[in-house]
ChimeraX commands (.cxc) that place a marker at each C-alpha (Angstrom):
marker #1 position -75.07,-3.37,-56.35 radius 0.5
marker #1 position -71.59,-3.25,-54.80 radius 0.5
marker #1 position -71.34,-3.94,-51.08 radius 0.5
marker #1 position -69.79,-1.15,-49.02 radius 0.5
marker #1 position -67.96,-1.29,-45.71 radius 0.5
marker #1 position -68.24,2.10,-43.99 radius 0.5
marker #1 position -65.57,3.34,-41.58 radius 0.5
marker #1 position -66.75,6.24,-39.42 radius 0.5
marker #1 position -63.72,7.89,-37.81 radius 0.5
marker #1 position -64.27,9.48,-34.40 radius 0.5
marker #1 position -60.94,9.08,-32.63 radius 0.5
marker #1 position -59.62,12.63,-33.01 radius 0.5
marker #1 position -58.67,14.82,-30.07 radius 0.5
marker #1 position -60.88,17.73,-31.17 radius 0.5
marker #1 position -58.60,20.37,-29.62 radius 0.5
marker #1 position -60.18,23.23,-31.58 radius 0.5
marker #1 position -63.60,22.40,-30.13 radius 0.5
marker #1 position -62.47,22.78,-26.52 radius 0.5
marker #1 position -64.18,21.45,-23.40 radius 0.5
marker #1 position -63.49,18.36,-21.36 radius 0.5
marker #1 position -65.56,15.89,-23.40 radius 0.5
marker #1 position -64.87,14.68,-26.94 radius 0.5
marker #1 position -66.86,16.59,-29.55 radius 0.5
marker #1 position -68.37,13.35,-30.88 radius 0.5
marker #1 position -70.56,13.32,-27.74 radius 0.5
marker #1 position -72.03,16.77,-28.42 radius 0.5
marker #1 position -75.78,16.69,-29.06 radius 0.5
marker #1 position -77.77,17.57,-32.14 radius 0.5
marker #1 position -81.50,17.13,-31.65 radius 0.5
marker #1 position -80.95,14.98,-28.58 radius 0.5
marker #1 position -78.53,12.50,-30.17 radius 0.5
marker #1 position -74.72,12.60,-30.22 radius 0.5
marker #1 position -72.99,13.82,-33.35 radius 0.5
marker #1 position -71.45,10.40,-34.08 radius 0.5
marker #1 position -74.83,8.66,-33.87 radius 0.5
marker #1 position -76.20,11.11,-36.43 radius 0.5
marker #1 position -73.29,10.26,-38.75 radius 0.5
marker #1 position -73.85,6.52,-38.36 radius 0.5
marker #1 position -77.58,6.83,-39.03 radius 0.5
marker #1 position -76.91,8.10,-42.55 radius 0.5
marker #1 position -75.42,4.72,-43.50 radius 0.5
marker #1 position -77.26,2.22,-41.31 radius 0.5
marker #1 position -80.45,2.43,-43.37 radius 0.5
marker #1 position -78.76,1.52,-46.65 radius 0.5
marker #1 position -79.06,-1.91,-48.27 radius 0.5
marker #1 position -75.68,-1.53,-49.98 radius 0.5
marker #1 position -73.84,-1.10,-46.66 radius 0.5
marker #1 position -72.65,-4.49,-45.44 radius 0.5
marker #1 position -70.66,-3.26,-42.44 radius 0.5
marker #1 position -70.39,-0.25,-40.13 radius 0.5
marker #1 position -67.13,0.29,-38.25 radius 0.5
marker #1 position -66.86,3.08,-35.68 radius 0.5
marker #1 position -63.31,4.11,-34.73 radius 0.5
marker #1 position -63.06,5.55,-31.22 radius 0.5
marker #1 position -60.06,6.66,-29.18 radius 0.5
marker #1 position -58.92,4.41,-26.34 radius 0.5
marker #1 position -59.82,7.20,-23.90 radius 0.5
marker #1 position -63.45,7.24,-25.10 radius 0.5
marker #1 position -63.96,3.51,-25.64 radius 0.5
marker #1 position -65.32,2.61,-22.19 radius 0.5
marker #1 position -67.72,5.54,-22.18 radius 0.5
marker #1 position -69.02,4.67,-25.65 radius 0.5
marker #1 position -69.61,1.06,-24.66 radius 0.5
marker #1 position -71.38,1.95,-21.41 radius 0.5
marker #1 position -73.54,4.80,-22.68 radius 0.5
marker #1 position -74.21,3.79,-26.27 radius 0.5
marker #1 position -73.51,0.06,-26.51 radius 0.5
marker #1 position -77.18,-0.92,-26.84 radius 0.5
marker #1 position -77.78,1.57,-29.64 radius 0.5
marker #1 position -74.63,0.57,-31.50 radius 0.5
marker #1 position -75.48,-3.11,-31.15 radius 0.5
marker #1 position -78.95,-2.47,-32.57 radius 0.5
marker #1 position -77.36,-0.65,-35.51 radius 0.5
marker #1 position -74.88,-3.48,-36.13 radius 0.5
marker #1 position -71.85,-1.26,-35.45 radius 0.5
marker #1 position -68.44,-2.77,-34.69 radius 0.5
marker #1 position -66.14,-0.69,-32.48 radius 0.5
marker #1 position -62.47,-0.30,-33.38 radius 0.5
marker #1 position -59.83,1.38,-31.23 radius 0.5
marker #1 position -58.19,4.32,-32.96 radius 0.5
marker #1 position -54.54,5.26,-33.25 radius 0.5
marker #1 position -52.45,8.35,-32.60 radius 0.5
marker #1 position -53.36,9.93,-35.95 radius 0.5
marker #1 position -56.31,9.82,-38.33 radius 0.5
marker #1 position -54.28,7.70,-40.73 radius 0.5
marker #1 position -53.44,5.21,-37.97 radius 0.5
marker #1 position -57.11,5.05,-36.97 radius 0.5
marker #1 position -58.27,4.25,-40.49 radius 0.5
marker #1 position -55.47,1.69,-40.84 radius 0.5
marker #1 position -56.71,-0.04,-37.66 radius 0.5
marker #1 position -60.24,-0.17,-39.09 radius 0.5
marker #1 position -59.06,-1.58,-42.42 radius 0.5
marker #1 position -57.84,-4.67,-40.56 radius 0.5
marker #1 position -61.50,-5.39,-39.72 radius 0.5
marker #1 position -63.11,-4.76,-43.12 radius 0.5
marker #1 position -65.53,-7.47,-44.20 radius 0.5
marker #1 position -64.51,-9.90,-46.97 radius 0.5
marker #1 position -67.95,-9.18,-48.49 radius 0.5
marker #1 position -67.09,-5.52,-49.15 radius 0.5
marker #1 position -66.33,-4.38,-52.69 radius 0.5
marker #1 position -65.88,-0.74,-51.67 radius 0.5
marker #1 position -64.75,0.99,-48.49 radius 0.5
marker #1 position -66.16,4.39,-47.53 radius 0.5
marker #1 position -64.44,6.55,-44.92 radius 0.5
marker #1 position -66.50,9.24,-43.21 radius 0.5
marker #1 position -65.83,11.71,-40.41 radius 0.5
marker #1 position -67.88,11.04,-37.28 radius 0.5
marker #1 position -68.25,14.81,-36.90 radius 0.5
marker #1 position -69.97,15.25,-40.28 radius 0.5
marker #1 position -73.57,14.50,-39.23 radius 0.5
marker #1 position -75.34,16.33,-42.09 radius 0.5
marker #1 position -75.62,13.84,-44.95 radius 0.5
marker #1 position -78.35,13.46,-47.54 radius 0.5
marker #1 position -78.86,10.02,-49.07 radius 0.5
marker #1 position -78.57,11.44,-52.59 radius 0.5
marker #1 position -75.01,12.61,-51.85 radius 0.5
marker #1 position -74.08,9.14,-50.61 radius 0.5
marker #1 position -75.77,7.56,-53.65 radius 0.5
marker #1 position -73.72,9.74,-55.97 radius 0.5
marker #1 position -70.30,9.12,-54.42 radius 0.5
marker #1 position -70.94,5.37,-54.04 radius 0.5
marker #1 position -71.96,5.13,-57.70 radius 0.5
marker #1 position -68.93,7.10,-58.90 radius 0.5
marker #1 position -66.53,4.97,-56.85 radius 0.5
marker #1 position -68.11,1.86,-58.36 radius 0.5
marker #1 position -67.34,3.27,-61.83 radius 0.5
marker #1 position -63.89,4.74,-61.29 radius 0.5
marker #1 position -62.51,2.89,-58.21 radius 0.5
marker #1 position -62.00,6.11,-56.21 radius 0.5
marker #1 position -64.28,9.08,-55.50 radius 0.5
marker #1 position -64.91,11.73,-52.88 radius 0.5
marker #1 position -67.45,14.41,-52.15 radius 0.5
marker #1 position -65.98,17.90,-52.56 radius 0.5
marker #1 position -67.26,21.41,-52.99 radius 0.5
marker #1 position -65.74,24.21,-55.08 radius 0.5
marker #1 position -64.20,27.03,-53.08 radius 0.5
marker #1 position -66.03,30.32,-53.68 radius 0.5
marker #1 position -64.04,32.69,-51.48 radius 0.5
marker #1 position -60.69,34.29,-52.21 radius 0.5
marker #1 position -57.81,32.24,-50.81 radius 0.5
marker #1 position -54.52,33.71,-49.63 radius 0.5
marker #1 position -51.36,32.28,-48.14 radius 0.5
marker #1 position -49.80,34.16,-45.23 radius 0.5
marker #1 position -46.53,34.29,-43.35 radius 0.5
marker #1 position -46.24,33.26,-39.66 radius 0.5
marker #1 position -46.44,36.99,-38.90 radius 0.5
marker #1 position -49.86,37.25,-40.55 radius 0.5
marker #1 position -48.77,39.01,-43.72 radius 0.5
marker #1 position -50.27,38.01,-47.07 radius 0.5
marker #1 position -47.76,36.22,-49.27 radius 0.5
marker #1 position -49.91,35.54,-52.31 radius 0.5
marker #1 position -53.45,35.08,-53.59 radius 0.5
marker #1 position -54.34,31.64,-54.93 radius 0.5
marker #1 position -56.40,31.10,-58.08 radius 0.5
marker #1 position -59.63,29.51,-56.89 radius 0.5
marker #1 position -60.90,28.08,-60.18 radius 0.5
marker #1 position -59.30,24.68,-59.59 radius 0.5
marker #1 position -59.57,24.57,-55.76 radius 0.5
marker #1 position -62.06,22.29,-54.04 radius 0.5
marker #1 position -62.73,21.61,-50.36 radius 0.5
marker #1 position -62.59,17.88,-49.72 radius 0.5
marker #1 position -65.48,16.36,-47.75 radius 0.5
marker #1 position -66.42,12.86,-46.71 radius 0.5
marker #1 position -67.45,10.19,-47.40 radius 0.5
marker #1 position -64.50,9.25,-49.54 radius 0.5
marker #1 position -65.02,5.88,-51.24 radius 0.5
marker #1 position -62.56,3.46,-52.80 radius 0.5
marker #1 position -62.29,-0.04,-54.17 radius 0.5
marker #1 position -61.24,-2.14,-51.18 radius 0.5
marker #1 position -57.98,-3.51,-52.59 radius 0.5
marker #1 position -56.95,-0.03,-53.72 radius 0.5
marker #1 position -57.41,1.52,-50.28 radius 0.5
marker #1 position -55.59,-1.34,-48.60 radius 0.5
marker #1 position -52.64,-0.81,-50.94 radius 0.5
marker #1 position -52.65,2.95,-50.31 radius 0.5
marker #1 position -52.44,2.37,-46.55 radius 0.5
marker #1 position -49.83,-0.37,-46.73 radius 0.5
marker #1 position -46.61,1.66,-46.41 radius 0.5
marker #1 position -47.32,3.70,-43.27 radius 0.5
marker #1 position -47.49,7.10,-44.98 radius 0.5
marker #1 position -49.44,9.82,-43.14 radius 0.5
marker #1 position -52.03,12.10,-44.77 radius 0.5
marker #1 position -54.91,14.33,-43.74 radius 0.5
marker #1 position -57.42,12.41,-45.82 radius 0.5
marker #1 position -57.74,9.06,-47.57 radius 0.5
marker #1 position -57.83,10.48,-51.08 radius 0.5
marker #1 position -54.32,11.89,-50.62 radius 0.5
marker #1 position -52.94,8.42,-49.93 radius 0.5
marker #1 position -54.76,6.95,-52.92 radius 0.5
marker #1 position -53.47,9.78,-55.12 radius 0.5
marker #1 position -49.92,9.00,-53.89 radius 0.5
marker #1 position -50.01,5.53,-55.45 radius 0.5
marker #1 position -50.99,6.96,-58.83 radius 0.5
marker #1 position -54.73,6.36,-58.74 radius 0.5
marker #1 position -56.92,9.21,-60.04 radius 0.5
marker #1 position -59.69,10.19,-57.62 radius 0.5
marker #1 position -62.97,11.45,-59.03 radius 0.5
marker #1 position -64.71,14.46,-57.55 radius 0.5
marker #1 position -68.44,14.23,-56.91 radius 0.5
marker #1 position -69.92,17.67,-56.32 radius 0.5
marker #1 position -70.98,17.83,-52.69 radius 0.5
marker #1 position -72.95,20.41,-50.78 radius 0.5
marker #1 position -71.87,23.19,-48.40 radius 0.5
marker #1 position -74.34,21.80,-45.86 radius 0.5
marker #1 position -72.08,18.77,-45.37 radius 0.5
marker #1 position -70.24,20.59,-42.59 radius 0.5
marker #1 position -67.64,19.28,-40.18 radius 0.5
marker #1 position -68.22,20.05,-36.49 radius 0.5
marker #1 position -65.10,21.95,-35.47 radius 0.5
marker #1 position -66.28,24.60,-32.98 radius 0.5
marker #1 position -69.31,24.81,-30.64 radius 0.5
marker #1 position -71.15,27.21,-32.93 radius 0.5
marker #1 position -71.15,24.55,-35.65 radius 0.5
marker #1 position -73.67,22.54,-33.61 radius 0.5
marker #1 position -76.46,25.07,-34.15 radius 0.5
marker #1 position -75.68,25.21,-37.87 radius 0.5
marker #1 position -75.75,21.41,-38.10 radius 0.5
marker #1 position -79.09,21.21,-36.29 radius 0.5
marker #1 position -80.59,23.69,-38.76 radius 0.5
marker #1 position -79.16,21.76,-41.71 radius 0.5
marker #1 position -80.45,18.39,-40.51 radius 0.5
marker #1 position -83.95,19.86,-40.29 radius 0.5
marker #1 position -83.78,20.66,-44.03 radius 0.5
marker #1 position -82.58,17.24,-45.22 radius 0.5
marker #1 position -84.95,14.53,-46.46 radius 0.5
marker #1 position -85.60,11.95,-43.75 radius 0.5
marker #1 position -84.08,8.49,-44.40 radius 0.5
marker #1 position -86.43,5.60,-45.06 radius 0.5
marker #1 position -87.45,3.48,-42.04 radius 0.5
marker #1 position -84.89,0.78,-41.33 radius 0.5
marker #1 position -83.37,-1.27,-38.57 radius 0.5
marker #1 position -82.98,2.14,-36.87 radius 0.5
marker #1 position -86.74,2.48,-36.50 radius 0.5
marker #1 position -86.50,2.73,-32.72 radius 0.5
marker #1 position -85.74,6.14,-31.18 radius 0.5
marker #1 position -82.30,6.94,-29.84 radius 0.5
marker #1 position -82.13,5.98,-26.17 radius 0.5
marker #1 position -78.91,6.47,-24.28 radius 0.5
marker #1 position -78.05,3.79,-21.72 radius 0.5
marker #1 position -78.17,4.95,-18.14 radius 0.5
marker #1 position -75.30,4.32,-15.70 radius 0.5
marker link #1:1,2 radius 0.2
marker link #1:2,3 radius 0.2
marker link #1:3,4 radius 0.2
marker link #1:4,5 radius 0.2
marker link #1:5,6 radius 0.2
marker link #1:6,7 radius 0.2
marker link #1:7,8 radius 0.2
marker link #1:8,9 radius 0.2
marker link #1:9,10 radius 0.2
marker link #1:10,11 radius 0.2
marker link #1:11,12 radius 0.2
marker link #1:12,13 radius 0.2
marker link #1:13,14 radius 0.2
marker link #1:14,15 radius 0.2
marker link #1:15,16 radius 0.2
marker link #1:16,17 radius 0.2
marker link #1:17,18 radius 0.2
marker link #1:18,19 radius 0.2
marker link #1:19,20 radius 0.2
marker link #1:20,21 radius 0.2
marker link #1:21,22 radius 0.2
marker link #1:22,23 radius 0.2
marker link #1:23,24 radius 0.2
marker link #1:24,25 radius 0.2
marker link #1:25,26 radius 0.2
marker link #1:26,27 radius 0.2
marker link #1:27,28 radius 0.2
marker link #1:28,29 radius 0.2
marker link #1:29,30 radius 0.2
marker link #1:30,31 radius 0.2
marker link #1:31,32 radius 0.2
marker link #1:32,33 radius 0.2
marker link #1:33,34 radius 0.2
marker link #1:34,35 radius 0.2
marker link #1:35,36 radius 0.2
marker link #1:36,37 radius 0.2
marker link #1:37,38 radius 0.2
marker link #1:38,39 radius 0.2
marker link #1:39,40 radius 0.2
marker link #1:40,41 radius 0.2
marker link #1:41,42 radius 0.2
marker link #1:42,43 radius 0.2
marker link #1:43,44 radius 0.2
marker link #1:44,45 radius 0.2
marker link #1:45,46 radius 0.2
marker link #1:46,47 radius 0.2
marker link #1:47,48 radius 0.2
marker link #1:48,49 radius 0.2
marker link #1:49,50 radius 0.2
marker link #1:50,51 radius 0.2
marker link #1:51,52 radius 0.2
marker link #1:52,53 radius 0.2
marker link #1:53,54 radius 0.2
marker link #1:54,55 radius 0.2
marker link #1:55,56 radius 0.2
marker link #1:56,57 radius 0.2
marker link #1:57,58 radius 0.2
marker link #1:58,59 radius 0.2
marker link #1:59,60 radius 0.2
marker link #1:60,61 radius 0.2
marker link #1:61,62 radius 0.2
marker link #1:62,63 radius 0.2
marker link #1:63,64 radius 0.2
marker link #1:64,65 radius 0.2
marker link #1:65,66 radius 0.2
marker link #1:66,67 radius 0.2
marker link #1:67,68 radius 0.2
marker link #1:68,69 radius 0.2
marker link #1:69,70 radius 0.2
marker link #1:70,71 radius 0.2
marker link #1:71,72 radius 0.2
marker link #1:72,73 radius 0.2
marker link #1:73,74 radius 0.2
marker link #1:74,75 radius 0.2
marker link #1:75,76 radius 0.2
marker link #1:76,77 radius 0.2
marker link #1:77,78 radius 0.2
marker link #1:78,79 radius 0.2
marker link #1:79,80 radius 0.2
marker link #1:80,81 radius 0.2
marker link #1:81,82 radius 0.2
marker link #1:82,83 radius 0.2
marker link #1:83,84 radius 0.2
marker link #1:84,85 radius 0.2
marker link #1:85,86 radius 0.2
marker link #1:86,87 radius 0.2
marker link #1:87,88 radius 0.2
marker link #1:88,89 radius 0.2
marker link #1:89,90 radius 0.2
marker link #1:90,91 radius 0.2
marker link #1:91,92 radius 0.2
marker link #1:92,93 radius 0.2
marker link #1:93,94 radius 0.2
marker link #1:94,95 radius 0.2
marker link #1:95,96 radius 0.2
marker link #1:96,97 radius 0.2
marker link #1:97,98 radius 0.2
marker link #1:98,99 radius 0.2
marker link #1:99,100 radius 0.2
marker link #1:100,101 radius 0.2
marker link #1:101,102 radius 0.2
marker link #1:102,103 radius 0.2
marker link #1:103,104 radius 0.2
marker link #1:104,105 radius 0.2
marker link #1:105,106 radius 0.2
marker link #1:106,107 radius 0.2
marker link #1:107,108 radius 0.2
marker link #1:108,109 radius 0.2
marker link #1:109,110 radius 0.2
marker link #1:110,111 radius 0.2
marker link #1:111,112 radius 0.2
marker link #1:112,113 radius 0.2
marker link #1:113,114 radius 0.2
marker link #1:114,115 radius 0.2
marker link #1:115,116 radius 0.2
marker link #1:116,117 radius 0.2
marker link #1:117,118 radius 0.2
marker link #1:118,119 radius 0.2
marker link #1:119,120 radius 0.2
marker link #1:120,121 radius 0.2
marker link #1:121,122 radius 0.2
marker link #1:122,123 radius 0.2
marker link #1:123,124 radius 0.2
marker link #1:124,125 radius 0.2
marker link #1:125,126 radius 0.2
marker link #1:126,127 radius 0.2
marker link #1:127,128 radius 0.2
marker link #1:128,129 radius 0.2
marker link #1:129,130 radius 0.2
marker link #1:130,131 radius 0.2
marker link #1:131,132 radius 0.2
marker link #1:132,133 radius 0.2
marker link #1:133,134 radius 0.2
marker link #1:134,135 radius 0.2
marker link #1:135,136 radius 0.2
marker link #1:136,137 radius 0.2
marker link #1:137,138 radius 0.2
marker link #1:138,139 radius 0.2
marker link #1:139,140 radius 0.2
marker link #1:140,141 radius 0.2
marker link #1:141,142 radius 0.2
marker link #1:142,143 radius 0.2
marker link #1:143,144 radius 0.2
marker link #1:144,145 radius 0.2
marker link #1:145,146 radius 0.2
marker link #1:146,147 radius 0.2
marker link #1:147,148 radius 0.2
marker link #1:148,149 radius 0.2
marker link #1:149,150 radius 0.2
marker link #1:150,151 radius 0.2
marker link #1:151,152 radius 0.2
marker link #1:152,153 radius 0.2
marker link #1:153,154 radius 0.2
marker link #1:154,155 radius 0.2
marker link #1:155,156 radius 0.2
marker link #1:156,157 radius 0.2
marker link #1:157,158 radius 0.2
marker link #1:158,159 radius 0.2
marker link #1:159,160 radius 0.2
marker link #1:160,161 radius 0.2
marker link #1:161,162 radius 0.2
marker link #1:162,163 radius 0.2
marker link #1:163,164 radius 0.2
marker link #1:164,165 radius 0.2
marker link #1:165,166 radius 0.2
marker link #1:166,167 radius 0.2
marker link #1:167,168 radius 0.2
marker link #1:168,169 radius 0.2
marker link #1:169,170 radius 0.2
marker link #1:170,171 radius 0.2
marker link #1:171,172 radius 0.2
marker link #1:172,173 radius 0.2
marker link #1:173,174 radius 0.2
marker link #1:174,175 radius 0.2
marker link #1:175,176 radius 0.2
marker link #1:176,177 radius 0.2
marker link #1:177,178 radius 0.2
marker link #1:178,179 radius 0.2
marker link #1:179,180 radius 0.2
marker link #1:180,181 radius 0.2
marker link #1:181,182 radius 0.2
marker link #1:182,183 radius 0.2
marker link #1:183,184 radius 0.2
marker link #1:184,185 radius 0.2
marker link #1:185,186 radius 0.2
marker link #1:186,187 radius 0.2
marker link #1:187,188 radius 0.2
marker link #1:188,189 radius 0.2
marker link #1:189,190 radius 0.2
marker link #1:190,191 radius 0.2
marker link #1:191,192 radius 0.2
marker link #1:192,193 radius 0.2
marker link #1:193,194 radius 0.2
marker link #1:194,195 radius 0.2
marker link #1:195,196 radius 0.2
marker link #1:196,197 radius 0.2
marker link #1:197,198 radius 0.2
marker link #1:198,199 radius 0.2
marker link #1:199,200 radius 0.2
marker link #1:200,201 radius 0.2
marker link #1:201,202 radius 0.2
marker link #1:202,203 radius 0.2
marker link #1:203,204 radius 0.2
marker link #1:204,205 radius 0.2
marker link #1:205,206 radius 0.2
marker link #1:206,207 radius 0.2
marker link #1:207,208 radius 0.2
marker link #1:208,209 radius 0.2
marker link #1:209,210 radius 0.2
marker link #1:210,211 radius 0.2
marker link #1:211,212 radius 0.2
marker link #1:212,213 radius 0.2
marker link #1:213,214 radius 0.2
marker link #1:214,215 radius 0.2
marker link #1:215,216 radius 0.2
marker link #1:216,217 radius 0.2
marker link #1:217,218 radius 0.2
marker link #1:218,219 radius 0.2
marker link #1:219,220 radius 0.2
marker link #1:220,221 radius 0.2
marker link #1:221,222 radius 0.2
marker link #1:222,223 radius 0.2
marker link #1:223,224 radius 0.2
marker link #1:224,225 radius 0.2
marker link #1:225,226 radius 0.2
marker link #1:226,227 radius 0.2
marker link #1:227,228 radius 0.2
marker link #1:228,229 radius 0.2
marker link #1:229,230 radius 0.2
marker link #1:230,231 radius 0.2
marker link #1:231,232 radius 0.2
marker link #1:232,233 radius 0.2
marker link #1:233,234 radius 0.2
marker link #1:234,235 radius 0.2
marker link #1:235,236 radius 0.2
marker link #1:236,237 radius 0.2
marker link #1:237,238 radius 0.2
marker link #1:238,239 radius 0.2
marker link #1:239,240 radius 0.2
marker link #1:240,241 radius 0.2
view
């Protein structure tokens, strides 16, 4: 069984969500979104390390309000950078020597089933690079800045990338070595010539982008199989100021 270091990235500004507080602190079933994302990995025997990347602006609040919970889960905090790529690069500097694979997951994707993680971990172990993705079913169009349709894209070969995205550790380190920016990790790995395998994901693996996504995520989580009891057997309990 390969050992996996998991990087959960929660340092984004979340401008589309709105409000005065980072969207990672929004609640689903009483617990913050980022805690829900971490829980999906903390119960796994193949996960040797959990790194949570947080913006400098949120770091003190996370430590004060959630430090006890994160300590119980064995989570290491890492300060993020100005971009997603910079944040992941910061976390890679802390990856455990024990790790064979590195998984990168969005802190605002709280709806994960263990079978999806099993599948993408297993595929990355076979092929060195894999991600969850889901085929696009709608009709896609490109448009001008004025809002006029320019063309319709063929959807047969189009997939929506999800996370986790999982890679052999040395491969991901090499992909991040030259300072190139990208919107996801697979793009950087592709740029160094490494094929990335698609593992069919699930449309329920949503990313929290707007406030209405919270209700959808809560409904999805209620349908997912519950993880086995683990070192997270205690209930979530936010520290009080």
